[in-house]
C-alpha positions in Angstrom: 31.7 39.5 39.3 34.4 37.4 41.0 34.2 33.7 40.3 35.4 31.3 42.9 37.0 28.9 40.5 40.4 27.4 40.0 42.2 28.3 36.8 42.7 25.3 34.4 44.4 25.6 31.1 43.3 23.0 28.6 44.2 22.3 25.0 41.4 21.4 22.6 41.6 19.6 19.3 40.6 21.9 16.4 37.3 20.1 15.6 36.3 20.3 19.2 37.2 24.0 19.4 35.3 24.7 16.2 32.2 22.8 17.5 32.2 24.8 20.7 32.4 28.1 18.8 29.6 27.0 16.5 27.4 26.1 19.6 28.1 29.5 21.1 27.0 31.2 17.9 23.9 29.1 17.2 22.5 27.9 20.5 19.7 30.2 21.8 20.6 29.7 25.4 24.3 30.6 24.8 23.3 33.6 22.8 20.8 34.8 25.4 23.3 34.4 28.3 26.2 35.7 26.2 28.3 32.6 27.0 32.0 32.6 26.4 33.8 29.4 25.4 34.8 29.0 29.1 31.2 29.4 30.2 30.1 26.7 27.8 32.9 24.3 28.8 31.9 24.8 32.5 28.3 24.2 31.7 29.1 21.0 29.7 31.4 19.8 32.5 28.7 20.2 35.1 26.2 18.3 33.0 28.7 15.6 32.2 29.8 15.1 35.8 26.2 14.9 36.9 25.4 12.3 34.3 28.6 10.3 35.2 27.5 10.3 38.9 24.0 9.1 38.0 25.5 6.3 35.9 27.9 5.3 38.6 25.1 5.1 41.2 23.1 2.8 38.9 26.1 0.6 38.3 26.7 0.3 42.0 23.0 -0.5 42.6 23.2 -3.3 40.0 26.3 -4.7 41.6 24.6 -4.8 45.0 21.5 -6.4 43.4 19.2 -3.5 44.3 18.1 -3.1 40.7 18.2 -5.5 37.7 19.3 -4.7 34.2 
């Protein structure tokens, strides 16, 4: 299957790399879908970016006075 992604090389600290490998081995979803480390990183990035965007929207609403908090 061809993926329409850009190649990005990243360096991970050893504890982060170890944790990713542990998640791949133990997480039922990763095992069921046979995730590689790259698949897991892509999934975590999507979740993190989505959460970042939600947080940003809430901060902007607070600044405009649309919500209080």
